[in-house]
C-alpha angles and dihedrals in degrees: 000000000000100000118155120240119231089255092052091048090050092050092050091050091050100042103029092232138058134194119222108187119205096021091140125036123235089255093052091051092049091050091055093046093049091049093050090049089057091049093049092047089057099041117126112186115179117230094251091053098052101119125183111220121225139163094204107110101233092042091048092055092046100043105030107015092058098047125083088205089071100034093052095044097094093096098032143066106249138165129236126186143213121261116269099020096113132067121225091278093052097255120142117262090190133032108290093236089057094045101056119106101184147337118227165229118334108030086124091063106034106035117066095210094053092039089057092048092049095049097036118143091249093052089050091048090050091051091049091050087055089056097248110162103184109008118179128192110241102177145345135204138187108213120199104186090197121220117262097010111026102148125250119247109222122224110287147142118240090223088066086075101024102045125179139176113257100030121232095060100105123084128183122211109198116187121193110221089181131026110285109213139171087258100052100040113276119185122273123203139191102224113229095012092121093081101069103070128244120311099197140007134208108217136175113264121226110292097254098047132089135255096042094227136038134191122240114202124356139264109252120231108259126197114247089227090069092065123089117206114232111198113180139181127250110284096029120134123211118202109214123196111222093243102041113114114239142157144170131220128236115279108239094159128101092249130078121228106215120186139170115217135176137174130230128198125201097233097189109104091348131125118211106215112251086212094064114113088231116066133174113249137207087252093050120020110183103282121232113251095215113078 
């Protein structure tokens, strides 16, 4: 089982992230990749729903915050694309399977293969070793990081988008399904940056206003020298504290950097902000991790 040692737990608490190499086997990685290939092969995204994904603030508000396709994706399996892959009419300029940025945000609930991976005994054992009493799964994403133009992810804190009271109740589990290298866009972290609160939040705007989300506060400029690159091998899992600052660079290499990631919230004595863009629904309340 994937229980943390006291030293690993201490390092996670100090740094705000922790690498666990070999969490998934080669076979388990291949199973997830094959399943996502099946899902992509069958995707049918209407022209008016073809949304380009970005982490740049103005582009986020324009592309995602103004589209119901994104804002209502928390309990669905939906498809989001790289910048510049559509013509003016919304037709693909590149093969669809090479244009997709990510799939979100409920693979963990609606697809049996990803549901099994999310609720696996070793994920549950890992959560228990972290002391989580009542963890729930709030979202999941499959990230493609396409070769040659896989978009950068600007410095951010996950709690900016998944805010709780008190803070410190959100945990990301990021699983590399391919080697993540300096060349293809591995994650970078600022160790210890999870102890200073949240600098900005993306919240839902009033129902009648556009765009559908707004940012409160601003992301400070952070020196590149503060960031530590974190290349990992296929099958590695990175634990990510909800407030640790992290990013990834654009993938200009010839190799993709696919990953499956999902977020847990400790639901015991925690309030999920009603202002978060992502909300549980009657159709899909946040499912308990422990089965």
